C-alpha positions in Angstrom: 40.8 -30.3 -22.2 37.5 -29.7 -23.9 35.6 -32.7 -22.9 31.9 -32.0 -22.9 30.9 -34.8 -20.6 33.6 -34.4 -18.0 32.6 -37.6 -16.3 36.0 -39.3 -16.4 39.6 -38.5 -17.5 39.8 -38.2 -21.2 42.5 -41.0 -21.7 40.6 -43.7 -19.8 37.2 -43.3 -21.5 36.3 -44.1 -25.0 34.4 -41.4 -27.1 30.8 -41.9 -27.9 28.5 -40.3 -30.4 25.0 -39.1 -30.0 22.3 -40.2 -32.4 22.0 -38.1 -35.6 25.2 -36.3 -34.9 27.8 -35.7 -37.7 31.1 -33.9 -37.9 29.6 -31.0 -39.8 26.9 -30.3 -37.3 24.2 -31.7 -35.0 20.7 -32.4 -36.1 18.1 -32.2 -33.2 16.2 -35.3 -32.6 12.8 -33.4 -33.0 11.0 -31.1 -35.3 11.7 -27.4 -34.9 8.0 -26.8 -34.1 8.3 -29.0 -30.9 9.2 -27.6 -27.5 9.8 -29.1 -24.1 7.6 -28.7 -21.2 8.8 -28.1 -17.6 9.1 -31.9 -17.1 11.4 -32.4 -20.2 8.5 -33.9 -22.2 8.2 -32.9 -25.9 5.1 -30.8 -26.8 3.9 -29.3 -29.9 2.7 -25.8 -29.7 1.1 -25.9 -33.0 -1.1 -28.8 -32.8 -1.2 -32.5 -31.6 2.2 -34.1 -30.8 3.7 -36.1 -33.7 7.0 -37.1 -31.9 7.2 -40.8 -32.0 8.4 -42.9 -29.1 11.9 -43.2 -30.6 12.5 -39.5 -30.7 11.0 -39.1 -27.2 13.5 -41.5 -25.9 16.4 -39.8 -27.7 15.4 -36.4 -26.4 15.1 -37.6 -22.8 18.4 -39.3 -23.0 20.0 -36.2 -24.4 18.5 -33.9 -21.7 19.6 -36.3 -18.9 23.1 -36.4 -20.3 23.2 -32.7 -20.7 22.1 -32.1 -17.1 24.8 -34.5 -15.9 27.4 -32.7 -18.1 26.5 -29.3 -16.5 26.4 -30.5 -13.0 29.9 -32.1 -13.3 31.2 -29.2 -15.1 30.0 -26.9 -12.4 31.7 -29.0 -9.8 34.9 -29.0 -11.8 34.8 -25.2 -12.1 34.3 -24.9 -8.3 37.2 -27.1 -7.6 39.4 -25.3 -10.1 38.5 -21.9 -8.6 39.6 -23.2 -5.2 42.9 -24.3 -6.5 46.1 -22.0 -6.4 47.1 -23.3 -9.8 43.7 -22.5 -11.5 45.4 -19.6 -13.4 46.9 -22.2 -15.8 43.4 -22.9 -17.1 42.3 -21.8 -20.6 40.2 -18.7 -20.3 40.2 -17.5 -23.9 36.5 -17.8 -24.4 33.3 -16.9 -22.5 30.1 -18.9 -22.5 26.7 -18.6 -20.9 25.0 -20.8 -18.4 23.8 -23.4 -21.0 27.4 -24.2 -22.0 30.0 -24.0 -19.2 33.7 -23.7 -20.0 35.6 -25.4 -17.2 39.1 -24.0 -16.5 41.6 -26.8 -17.0 44.6 -26.9 -14.6 46.6 -29.3 -12.5 43.7 -29.7 -9.9 40.9 -30.1 -12.4 39.2 -33.4 -12.3 39.0 -33.5 -16.1 42.7 -34.3 -16.2 44.2 -37.8 -15.9 47.5 -38.4 -14.1 49.3 -38.2 -17.3 47.6 -35.0 -18.2 48.6 -33.5 -15.0 52.1 -34.4 -15.5 52.2 -32.9 -19.0 50.7 -29.7 -17.5 53.5 -29.4 -14.9 56.1 -29.7 -17.6 55.1 -27.7 -20.7 51.6 -26.5 -19.8 50.0 -28.4 -22.7 47.0 -29.3 -20.7 45.3 -26.0 -21.4 45.4 -26.5 -25.2 42.7 -28.6 -26.7 43.6 -31.7 -28.7 42.2 -32.2 -32.2 39.5 -34.6 -30.8 38.6 -32.3 -28.1 38.4 -29.4 -30.6 36.0 -31.5 -32.6 33.9 -32.2 -29.6 33.8 -28.5 -28.7 32.8 -27.6 -32.1 29.9 -30.2 -32.2 28.7 -29.1 -28.8 28.7 -25.4 -29.8 26.6 -26.2 -32.9 24.3 -28.4 -30.9 23.7 -25.6 -28.3 23.2 -23.0 -31.0 20.5 -25.3 -32.7 18.8 -25.9 -29.4 18.8 -22.2 -28.6 17.2 -21.4 -32.0 14.6 -24.1 -31.5 13.6 -22.8 -28.0 13.6 -19.2 -29.2 16.6 -18.2 -26.9 19.1 -15.6 -27.9 22.1 -17.0 -29.9 25.4 -18.0 -28.1 27.8 -15.1 -27.7 30.2 -13.7 -25.1 28.6 -12.6 -21.8 24.9 -12.4 -22.9 23.0 -9.9 -20.6 20.2 -12.2 -20.0 19.5 -10.8 -16.5 18.8 -7.2 -17.8 15.2 -6.0 -17.6 15.2 -5.1 -21.4 16.3 -8.6 -22.3 13.7 -10.2 -20.1 10.9 -8.0 -21.6 12.1 -9.0 -25.1 12.0 -12.6 -24.2 8.5 -12.1 -22.7 7.1 -10.6 -25.8 8.8 -13.0 -28.1 7.3 -15.9 -26.2 3.8 -14.3 -26.2 4.0 -13.7 -29.9 4.8 -17.3 -30.4 2.0 -18.6 -28.1 -0.7 -16.1 -29.0 -2.4 -18.2 -31.6 -2.8 -21.0 -29.1 -4.1 -18.6 -26.5 -6.6 -17.3 -28.9 -7.7 -20.9 -29.8 -8.0 -21.8 -26.1 -10.1 -18.8 -25.3 -12.4 -19.3 -28.2 -13.0 -22.8 -27.0 -13.8 -21.5 -23.5 -16.2 -18.8 -24.8 -18.1 -21.0 -27.1 -18.5 -23.8 -24.5 -16.2 -26.3 -26.5 -19.0 -28.8 -27.0 -17.5 -30.8 -29.8 -17.5 -34.4 -28.9 -18.9 -33.8 -25.4 -21.7 -35.7 -23.9 -24.0 -34.9 -20.8 -22.1 -35.2 -17.6 -25.2 -36.6 -15.8 -25.0 -40.2 -14.8 -26.6 -42.6 -17.4 -27.2 -39.8 -19.9 -25.3 -40.2 -23.2 -26.9 -37.3 -25.1 -24.6 -35.0 -26.8 -24.0 -31.8 -24.6 -25.5 -28.5 -25.8 -24.8 -26.5 -22.8 -21.8 -25.8 -20.4 -22.0 -24.4 -16.8 -19.2 -21.8 -16.7 -19.9 -21.3 -13.0 -19.2 -24.9 -12.1 -16.2 -25.0 -14.4 -14.6 -22.1 -12.4 -15.4 -23.2 -9.0 -15.1 -26.9 -9.0 -13.0 -29.8 -10.5 -15.6 -32.5 -9.7 -18.9 -30.9 -10.5 -20.9 -31.7 -13.7 -20.0 -29.2 -16.4 -21.6 -30.3 -19.6 -25.4 -30.9 -20.0 -27.9 -31.8 -22.5 -30.9 -29.3 -22.7 -33.1 -31.1 -20.2 -30.3 -31.5 -17.6 -29.2 -28.0 -18.2 -32.7 -26.7 -17.3 -32.7 -29.0 -14.3 -29.1 -27.7 -13.2 -30.1 -24.1 -13.6 -33.3 -24.8 -11.4 -31.2 -26.4 -8.6 -28.5 -23.7 -8.5 -28.8 -20.0 -8.0 -27.3 -17.7 -10.7 -25.3 -20.3 -12.4 -24.2 -19.2 -15.9 -25.1 -21.8 -18.6 -24.5 -21.2 -22.2 -24.5 -23.0 -25.6 -22.0 -22.2 -28.4 -23.8 -18.8 -29.0 -23.8 -18.1 -25.2 -27.5 -18.5 -25.0 -28.9 -19.8 -21.7 -31.2 -22.8 -21.6 -35.0 -22.3 -21.7 -36.8 -21.5 -18.6 -38.5 -24.3 -16.6 -42.2 -24.4 -17.4 -45.3 -26.2 -16.0 -47.5 -28.7 -17.9 -49.6 -25.7 -18.9 -46.5 -24.0 -20.5 -46.3 -21.4 -17.7 -42.9 -20.3 -16.6 -41.9 -21.4 -13.2 -39.9 -19.2 -10.9 -38.0 -20.1 -7.8 -39.7 -19.0 -4.6 -37.9 -17.4 -1.7 -40.2 -17.5 1.4 -39.9 -15.4 4.6 -41.1 -18.5 6.6 -43.1 -21.6 6.3 -46.5 -19.8 6.5 -45.7 -17.9 3.3 -47.9 -19.4 0.5 -49.1 -18.5 -2.9 -47.5 -15.9 -5.2 -45.3 -12.9 -4.6 -43.5 -10.3 -6.5 -40.5 -10.9 -8.9 -37.0 -9.9 -8.3 -33.8 -10.3 -10.2 -30.6 -11.8 -8.4 -27.3 -10.4 -9.8 -24.0 -12.3 -9.1 -20.6 -12.3 -10.5 -21.5 -15.2 -12.6 -25.1 -14.6 -13.9 -28.5 -13.2 -13.3 -31.7 -15.0 -12.3 -35.2 -14.1 -11.8 -37.0 -15.4 -8.5 -40.2 -14.7 -6.7 -40.4 -13.3 -3.2 -43.2 -14.7 -1.1 -44.1 -13.3 2.4 -46.8 -14.1 4.9 -49.2 -11.6 6.5 -47.0 -11.3 9.7 -43.9 -10.2 7.7 -45.6 -7.8 5.3 -42.8 -5.2 5.8 -40.3 -7.4 3.9 -37.6 -7.4 6.7 -37.9 -11.1 7.3 -37.7 -12.1 3.7 -34.9 -9.8 3.2 -33.1 -11.3 6.2 -33.6 -14.8 4.6 -32.3 -13.5 1.2 -29.0 -12.4 2.9 -28.6 -15.3 5.3 -29.7 -18.3 3.2 -28.9 -17.1 -0.3 -26.1 -14.5 0.1 -27.9 -11.7 -1.7 -28.3 -8.1 -0.5 -31.3 -6.2 -1.7 -31.2 -2.6 -3.2 -34.2 -1.6 -1.1 -36.2 -3.0 1.7 -39.7 -2.3 0.7 -40.8 -4.6 -2.3 -37.2 -5.0 -3.5 -36.8 -5.7 -7.3 -33.1 -6.3 -7.4 -30.5 -7.9 -5.2 -26.8 -8.4 -5.6 -24.5 -11.1 -4.4 -22.4 -10.3 -1.2 -19.3 -11.1 -3.2 -20.2 -8.4 -5.8 -20.9 -5.8 -3.2 -17.8 -6.5 -1.2 -15.8 -6.0 -4.4 -17.8 -2.9 -5.3 -17.1 -1.4 -1.9 -13.4 -2.1 -2.3 -13.5 -0.5 -5.7 -15.2 2.6 -4.5 -12.9 3.0 -1.5 -9.9 2.7 -3.8 -11.3 5.4 -6.1 -13.2 3.5 -8.8 -16.7 4.9 -9.6 -19.9 3.1 -9.1 -20.7 3.1 -12.8 -17.2 1.6 -13.7 -17.6 -1.3 -11.2 -21.2 -1.9 -12.2 -20.2 -1.9 -15.9 -17.5 -4.5 -15.2 -19.9 -6.8 -13.2 -23.1 -6.5 -15.2 -22.5 -4.8 -18.5 -23.1 -6.7 -21.8 -22.6 -6.2 -25.5 -26.0 -4.6 -26.1 -26.7 -2.2 -23.2 -24.9 -0.4 -20.5 -25.8 -0.6 -16.9 -27.8 2.7 -17.0 -30.1 1.3 -19.8 -30.3 -2.0 -17.9 -31.7 0.0 -15.0 -29.3 -1.7 -12.6 -26.9 1.3 -11.9 -28.9 3.1 -9.3 -30.0 0.0 -7.4 -26.4 -1.2 -7.4 -25.2 2.1 -5.8 -28.0 1.9 -3.2 -27.1 -1.7 -2.4 -23.3 -1.0 -2.0 -23.9 2.0 0.2 -26.4 0.0 2.4 -24.0 -2.9 2.5 -21.3 -0.5 3.6 -23.3 0.7 6.5 -24.3 -2.8 7.6 -20.6 -3.9 7.3 -19.6 -0.9 9.3 -21.9 -2.0 12.2 -20.6 -5.6 11.9 -17.0 -4.4 12.1 -17.7 -2.3 15.2 -20.1 -4.5 17.0 -22.9 -2.1 16.6 -25.5 -4.9 16.2 -28.5 -3.3 17.7 -29.6 0.1 18.9 -29.4 -1.1 22.5 -25.8 -2.3 22.0 -24.8 1.0 20.4 -26.3 2.9 23.2 -24.5 0.9 25.9 -21.2 1.2 24.0 -21.5 4.9 23.9 -21.6 5.0 27.7 -18.5 2.6 27.9 -16.6 4.9 25.5 -17.6 7.9 27.4 -15.7 6.6 30.5 -12.5 7.1 28.5 -13.4 10.3 26.8 -13.8 8.3 23.5 -17.5 8.6 22.7 -16.8 10.7 19.8 -15.0 7.8 18.0 -17.7 5.2 18.5 -18.0 3.4 15.1 -14.8 5.1 13.7 -11.5 3.7 12.7 -9.2 6.0 14.7 -5.4 5.8 15.3 -4.7 3.6 18.2 -1.3 5.0 18.6 -2.5 8.5 19.2 -5.8 7.9 21.0 -4.4 5.2 23.3 -6.3 3.3 26.0 -7.4 4.4 29.4 -4.1 6.2 30.2 -2.6 7.4 26.9 1.1 8.3 27.0 3.0 11.1 25.2 1.5 14.3 23.5 -1.4 14.4 21.3 -0.2 15.5 17.9 -2.7 16.5 15.1 -2.7 18.5 11.9 -5.5 19.9 9.8 -5.7 20.9 6.1 -8.3 22.0 3.6 -9.1 20.2 0.4 -10.7 22.5 -2.1 -11.6 19.8 -4.7 -14.0 18.1 -2.3 -16.8 20.7 -2.9 -20.4 20.2 -3.5 -22.3 22.0 -6.4 -25.4 23.9 -5.5 -28.7 22.4 -6.9 -28.9 25.4 -9.4 -25.3 24.2 -10.6 -26.4 20.7 -11.2 -25.7 19.3 -7.6 -27.9 17.0 -5.7 -30.3 17.8 -3.0 -30.4 16.9 0.7 -32.6 13.9 1.5 -31.3 12.7 4.7 -28.0 11.2 6.2 -26.4 8.1 6.8 -25.7 7.9 10.4 -22.4 6.0 9.7 -21.0 8.9 7.7 -22.4 11.6 10.0 -20.2 10.4 12.8 -17.2 11.6 10.8 -18.6 15.2 9.8 -18.6 17.5 12.6 -20.2 20.9 13.2 -18.3 23.7 14.9 -19.4 24.4 18.5 -17.1 27.2 19.6 -17.8 30.9 19.3 -17.2 32.6 16.0 -15.0 35.3 17.4 -14.2 36.8 14.1 -18.0 37.4 13.3 -19.3 37.9 16.8 -16.7 39.7 18.7 -17.1 43.4 19.4 -13.4 43.9 19.0 -12.1 45.4 15.8 -11.2 43.1 13.1 -7.7 41.9 13.2 -5.4 43.3 10.6 -2.8 41.5 8.7 -2.2 38.3 10.6 0.9 36.0 10.5 4.0 36.5 8.4 4.6 38.4 5.3 3.6 35.5 3.1 -0.1 35.5 2.0 -2.2 32.4 2.1 -5.8 31.6 1.2 -6.2 29.6 4.4 -7.6 31.6 7.3 -9.3 34.2 5.2 -12.8 35.3 6.0 -15.8 35.8 3.6 -14.7 33.7 0.6 -17.0 33.5 -2.3 -19.0 30.2 -2.8 -19.6 30.6 -6.5 -22.5 28.3 -6.8 -21.4 25.8 -4.2 -23.2 24.5 -1.3 -19.8 23.4 0.2 -16.6 25.1 -0.7 -14.2 22.3 0.5 -13.8 19.8 3.4 -11.3 20.3 6.2 -9.9 17.1 7.6 -8.1 16.7 10.9 -5.5 13.9 11.0 -3.0 12.7 13.5 0.4 14.2 12.6 2.5 11.2 13.0 0.4 8.6 11.0 -2.1 10.5 8.8 -5.2 8.8 10.2 -8.2 11.0 9.7 -10.3 11.7 12.9 -12.7 14.7 12.0 -14.1 16.2 8.8 -15.7 19.6 8.4 -17.8 20.8 5.4 -16.5 24.4 5.0 -18.6 27.2 3.4 -17.2 30.7 3.0 -13.6 29.7 2.9 -11.1 27.9 5.2 -12.0 30.1 8.1 -10.2 30.2 11.4 -13.2 29.1 13.4 -12.5 25.5 12.2 -9.0 25.7 13.8 -10.5 27.1 17.0 -13.0 24.2 17.1 -10.2 21.6 16.5 -8.2 23.1 19.4 -11.2 23.1 21.6 -11.6 19.4 20.9 -7.9 18.7 21.5 -8.0 20.4 24.8 -10.7 18.0 26.1 -8.1 15.2 26.2 -6.1 16.8 29.0 -2.7 16.0 27.2 0.1 17.9 25.7 -1.1 19.3 22.3 1.2 19.4 19.1 -0.8 21.1 16.4 0.3 21.6 12.8 -1.4 23.9 10.5 -0.3 25.5 7.2 -0.9 29.0 8.7 0.1 28.3 12.3 1.6 31.9 12.3 -1.8 33.4 11.4 -3.6 31.2 13.9 -1.2 32.3 16.7 -1.8 36.0 15.8 -5.6 35.4 15.7 -5.5 33.9 19.3 -3.5 36.8 20.6 -5.9 39.3 19.0 -9.0 37.8 20.6 -7.4 36.9 23.9 -7.5 33.2 23.5 -3.8 32.4 23.8 -3.6 33.0 27.5 -6.6 30.6 28.3 -5.2 28.0 25.9 -1.5 28.0 27.1 -2.6 28.1 30.8 -4.7 24.8 30.3 -2.2 22.8 28.4 1.4 22.8 27.0 0.8 23.7 23.3 3.5 23.4 20.5 2.5 24.8 17.1 4.3 24.0 13.8 3.9 24.5 10.1 4.2 21.1 8.2 7.5 20.6 6.5 6.5 21.1 2.9 4.4 24.4 3.5 6.9 26.0 6.0 9.1 27.1 3.0 6.3 29.2 1.6 6.6 31.5 4.7 9.2 34.0 5.6 12.3 33.4 7.6 10.6 34.5 10.9 8.0 31.7 10.5 10.6 29.2 9.6 12.4 30.0 12.8 9.3 30.0 15.0 7.2 27.2 13.4 9.6 24.9 11.4 9.3 21.3 12.3 13.0 20.7 11.9 14.0 23.4 14.2 11.4 23.1 17.0 12.3 20.8 19.8 9.9 18.2 20.8 8.7 16.9 17.4 11.6 14.6 16.6 12.8 14.0 13.0 9.9 11.9 11.6 7.0 14.1 12.4 6.8 16.5 9.5 3.0 16.9 9.5 2.4 16.2 5.8 0.4 13.1 6.3 -2.7 15.0 5.3 -1.3 15.3 1.8 -1.6 11.5 1.6 -5.3 11.8 2.5 -5.7 14.5 -0.2 -4.0 12.2 -2.7 -6.3 9.3 -1.8 -9.4 11.4 -2.0 -8.5 13.0 -5.3 -9.0 9.7 -7.2 -12.8 9.9 -7.0 -13.6 13.2 -5.4 -14.7 14.8 -8.6 -17.6 12.4 -8.7 -19.0 13.6 -5.5 -19.4 17.2 -6.5 -22.8 16.7 -7.9 -24.1 14.0 -5.6 -26.8 14.4 -3.0 -25.6 15.4 0.5 -26.0 12.0 2.0 -24.4 10.2 -0.9 -21.4 12.6 -1.0 -20.8 12.2 2.7 -21.0 8.5 2.4 -18.6 8.2 -0.5 -16.0 10.6 1.1 -16.2 8.5 4.4 -15.8 5.3 2.5 -12.5 6.5 1.1 -11.3 8.0 4.4 -12.2 4.8 6.4 -10.4 2.6 3.8 -7.4 4.9 4.1 -7.4 4.7 8.0 -7.8 0.9 8.0 -4.7 0.7 5.8 -2.8 2.8 8.1 -3.7 0.7 11.1 -2.9 -2.6 9.4 0.6 -1.3 8.6 1.3 0.7 11.7 3.5 -1.9 13.4 5.8 -2.4 10.5 5.9 1.4 9.8 6.9 2.1 13.4 9.6 -0.6 13.3 11.0 1.1 10.3 11.1 4.5 12.0 12.7 3.1 15.2 15.4 1.4 13.0 16.2 4.7 11.4 16.3 6.4 14.9 18.5 3.6 16.1 20.9 3.9 13.2 21.2 7.6 13.7 21.9 7.2 17.4 24.6 4.6 16.7 26.2 6.8 14.1 26.4 9.6 16.4 27.8 7.7 19.3 30.5 6.4 16.8 31.8 10.0 16.6 34.4 9.9 19.4 34.6 13.7 20.1 30.9 13.8 20.8 31.1 11.1 23.4 34.4 12.1 25.0 34.5 15.9 24.8 30.8 16.6 25.9 30.0 13.4 27.8 26.9 12.7 25.7 25.5 10.2 28.1 25.5 12.9 30.8 24.1 15.7 28.6 20.8 17.3 29.5 17.7 17.5 27.2 16.7 20.7 29.0 19.9 22.5 28.2 19.6 21.4 24.6 16.1 22.8 24.3 17.1 26.0 25.9 20.2 26.5 23.7 18.2 25.7 20.5 15.5 28.2 21.5 18.1 30.8 22.2 19.7 30.2 18.8 16.4 30.6 17.0 15.7 33.8 18.9 19.1 35.2 17.8 18.2 34.3 14.2 15.1 36.2 14.6 16.8 39.2 15.9 19.3 39.5 13.2 17.0 38.4 10.2 16.2 41.9 9.2 19.1 43.9 10.5 21.5 43.5 7.6 21.8 42.3 4.1 24.0 39.3 3.3 26.8 40.0 0.9 26.8 38.5 -2.6 29.5 36.0 -1.6 27.6 34.8 1.4 24.4 34.5 -0.5 26.2 32.4 -3.2 27.6 30.2 -0.6 24.2 29.6 0.9 22.9 28.5 -2.6 26.1 26.4 -3.3 25.6 24.6 0.0 21.8 23.9 -0.7 22.7 22.5 -4.2 25.3 20.4 -2.6 22.9 19.0 -0.1 20.6 18.1 -2.9 23.4 16.3 -4.8 24.3 14.3 -1.8 20.6 13.4 -1.0 20.2 12.3 -4.7 23.4 10.2 -4.4 22.1 8.5 -1.3 18.8 7.6 -3.0 20.5 6.3 -6.0 22.4 3.8 -3.8 19.1 2.5 -2.5 18.5 0.8 -5.9 15.3 2.7 -7.0 13.3 1.6 -10.0 14.5 2.1 -13.6 12.3 5.1 -14.3 13.1 6.8 -11.0 16.8 6.2 -11.4 16.7 7.8 -14.9 15.0 10.8 -13.3 17.3 11.1 -10.4 20.4 10.9 -12.8 18.9 13.7 -14.9 18.3 15.7 -11.8 21.9 15.0 -10.5 23.4 16.2 -13.8 21.4 19.4 -13.9 22.3 20.0 -10.1 26.1 19.6 -10.9 25.7 22.1 -13.7 24.0 24.6 -11.5 26.7 23.9 -8.8 29.7 24.6 -10.8 27.9 27.7 -12.5 27.6 29.2 -9.0 31.0 27.9 -7.9 32.6 29.8 -10.8 30.7 32.9 -10.0 31.7 32.6 -6.2 35.4 32.0 -7.1 35.5 35.1 -9.4 34.4 37.3 -6.6 37.6 36.8 -4.7 40.4 35.1 -6.8 42.9 35.5 -4.1 41.2 32.7 -2.0 41.4 29.1 -2.7 39.0 27.9 -5.3 35.7 26.2 -4.2 34.9 22.8 -5.6 32.4 20.1 -5.0 34.9 18.0 -2.9 35.6 21.0 -0.6 32.0 21.6 -0.1 31.2 18.0 0.5 33.9 17.7 3.0 32.5 20.7 5.1 28.8 19.4 4.8 29.6 15.7 5.8 30.7 15.6 9.3 33.2 13.0 10.5 35.2 12.4 13.7 38.2 13.9 12.1 36.5 17.2 11.0 34.6 17.8 14.3 35.0 21.1 15.9 33.2 22.6 18.9 30.3 24.0 16.9 29.8 20.7 15.1 29.9 18.8 18.5 27.0 21.0 19.7 25.0 20.4 16.6 25.6 16.6 16.9 24.4 16.7 20.5 21.2 18.4 19.4 20.8 15.8 16.6 21.2 13.1 19.2 18.4 14.4 21.2 16.2 14.8 18.3 16.7 11.1 17.5 15.9 10.5 21.1 12.7 12.4 20.7 11.7 10.0 17.8 12.4 7.0 20.0 10.3 8.5 22.8 7.4 9.3 20.6 7.4 5.8 18.8 7.7 3.9 22.0 4.7 5.9 23.4 2.7 5.0 20.1 3.5 1.4 20.6 2.4 1.4 24.2 -0.7 3.3 23.3 -1.6 0.8 20.6 -1.2 -2.1 23.0 -3.3 -0.3 25.6 -6.0 0.7 23.1 -6.6 -2.8 21.7 -6.3 -4.5 25.2 -8.8 -2.0 26.6 -11.2 -2.7 23.7 -10.9 -6.4 24.5 -11.5 -5.8 28.2 -14.4 -3.4 28.1 -15.8 -2.8 24.7 -16.0 -6.3 23.2 -16.7 -7.8 26.6 -19.7 -5.5 27.0 -20.9 -6.6 23.6 -20.6 -10.3 24.6 -22.4 -9.6 27.8 -25.3 -8.1 25.9 -25.4 -11.0 23.5 -25.2 -13.5 26.3 -28.2 -15.8 26.5 -29.4 -13.8 29.6 -28.4 -10.5 28.2 -30.5 -7.6 27.0 -30.1 -8.6 23.4 -29.3 -12.2 23.4 -32.6 -13.1 25.2 -34.8 -11.6 22.4 -33.1 -12.8 19.2 -32.9 -16.1 17.7 -30.3 -18.5 18.8 -28.7 -18.9 15.4 -28.5 -15.1 15.1 -27.0 -14.8 18.6 -24.3 -17.3 17.9 -23.4 -15.8 14.5 -22.9 -12.3 16.3 -20.7 -14.0 19.0 -18.5 -15.4 16.3 -18.2 -12.0 14.7 -17.0 -10.7 18.1 -14.4 -13.4 18.4 -13.2 -12.7 14.9 -12.9 -8.9 15.6 -11.1 -9.6 18.9 -8.7 -12.0 17.1 -7.9 -9.4 14.5 -7.3 -6.6 17.0 -5.3 -8.9 19.3 -3.0 -9.5 16.3 -2.4 -5.7 15.9 -1.6 -5.5 19.7 0.8 -8.4 19.6 2.6 -7.0 16.6 3.1 -3.8 18.5 4.1 -5.5 21.7 6.8 -7.5 20.0 8.4 -4.3 18.4 8.1 -2.5 21.7 10.0 -5.4 23.6 12.7 -5.3 20.9 13.1 -1.6 20.8 12.8 -0.6 24.5 16.7 -0.8 24.9 17.5 1.4 21.9 18.6 4.3 24.0 19.5 5.4 27.5 16.4 5.2 29.8 17.5 8.1 31.7 17.3 10.2 28.6 13.9 8.9 27.8 12.8 9.9 31.3 14.2 13.4 30.7 12.1 13.9 27.6 9.0 12.5 29.4 9.6 14.8 32.3 9.7 17.9 30.0 6.5 16.9 28.3 4.7 16.3 31.6 6.0 19.4 33.5 3.3 22.0 34.1 5.8 24.7 33.2 8.3 23.5 30.5 10.7 25.2 28.3 9.2 23.2 25.4 6.2 25.7 25.7 6.5 29.1 24.3 8.8 28.1 21.4 6.5 29.8 19.0 6.7 33.1 20.8 9.2 36.0 20.2 11.2 37.1 23.2 
């Protein structure tokens, strides 16, 4: 029965009527312009509330009764759904969440005993009575009126309120309704809203003429509104507070009895007396002029600048007679903006631009840039504990013990570099980025006025012999495969550029940048020679990815370098996954990351493309900068990129291990693999040898014959089918609306291409069964029922590729733990020792400075220990993913002096 309250059986409870309710409809107990806030209280969006107490009471009673009705109705619905006889309920209409229709049946709490008996006899319980129908109609009208008042969509069957489009329509509708009030509120904020305000100072009842916007934004208890006299005093007692009247004009400056403007003084020490020079302080909330006063002992300004930073939080644009200083908060945000690709001019305009002049006309743009770059250098020293020159020299000696002096002051990959005894191979890639060039002075570029040592640590100079230019041998002819690439060419034209591009060297697994070269004359092979020379100093297995690895290997053979390199270490070359398809079949067989054993499935070597994408946001601005500024801005972006990679390393590795674990479990679930070949007893060495032989056979037959038309068509059909399957898998992962639309469009066009080729394939030989997508899919998707001997061997190879992933990522986790633990034991302990009260540095600096530096050390140790603990937790949870004996087999192959993993890039 349609009883809206559902609080008791209908027959045993008398009907009641709500206030202002009639048979023809329901009149809301409030004006249509009133809404309810989150507490159920009526509010008027268009002005002061005019709802009297009676209507408020009526509305509260209505809301309470409505909530009780909905709660009991939901309980009734749950009980009815659990009953086997719930099918007798009335389901002829559909309602939304605001009006719940409860199915009525024998087990419904809405029925009395007599109702239940009637339901058993003639099923009359599911038909509303006349009174119940009247109640239903009244409730429906009531709900419709409330929805209209609140701006909700009308009642209807199955409203799709959860769809994104409906949510956005509701969002814009509410915004349009509330926009006038937002405008009014913002106008009051901007014009100080002084109507009826009095001075906030104690015992001052003068009408307020100024408001402090800084205090309003940062405190709920501070004084905000002031008369003119107290506004002047408030501005004097606080630095860079923004006070304004209704016209946004600041209060007058504080003056002496002789009408001379008084300026705040910042003194280097108590001995500083008299006058000084004026300087402007810029903060996120305002600007203020102060006077710097220094004594004769501190004439070089270093002490007064230190006081300015330490006691006031402002960083100067220059150290000798500074005229402008910027708040630390502003510079920290500016540094973040620059690292994320926002130009200095944009951030300066945001912070300091006004309605009358831009930051260039205000003469703050260049000082702001200098301040940000100096702040970045100082923050770099704080971040790495390079507090003094003595500490930096001692830390260089500490890092030299672990062959890591090259990375002093750099954010390097802890997973690849490791601690004192790093595990696993050292995998790196290199790539050129042509957009990162520098125009010559004649073409509008900047000059060279020095270097920032912080940035210079990243930019390297080649130290190896330039064999191509200096060798007496004849120049090598065509190197590499039949595909032609710009990389590796000699004698490229600079075309009015001091630097053609940068070449960055990154770890292959995580994309963390370790070296940068300024290349002139093209992306010459000497840079790859220098990178390999650097990698060989680590004494580890080297995995090196380069877009032209085929050309590099031919270069080494031509100049007799390969014998020396391959004798010194096990070397595996590969071409990154995206670039290898631009090469011929021979190169794909010899250097493809998906066919070479030892790389696993997650190392595609394309992490450097992320670096290029990050640099591309702002790299165009560096083309005309001076040498030192260009290097600094590139390093800021790269360092920010590296720090982000380090922060997310543990979670990223956990995801990769989860994928490898899922792959292993899926393969072990294929019974023929486990039973027929005894997967647990298989040998990694045998798989490597078999895979290498297969690649060599492909090389020997790649040019001996031409595939038939039917075979070529089948290859294309299989490729399109794999694309379709991949897109379908991606669609199941719930991508965003825009991405899903693109994927569906791609899926549709792929099916069109598939069936066009399938029809052509079937027409070539009509006597054979027709090929369709179901047939191709069945052949591409391997299950335990479709396994044959060839598939079993492929699955065993795939099993070991997943094992390689687990091996590498477990080594990365161990290296990360060792790296940060080693820094805590040696690096930071050395810094603490030097800062100790009896140390070389702690004995000559002030106690307050010494304690501050020690606190910085503790904070850095805490951050790095957090990274180490996150890696340790994941390692402990993942160490049992696969057979330890198989892990040992892979480790033995990488550590063997003569291994079948070596020479995979060579033709036999």
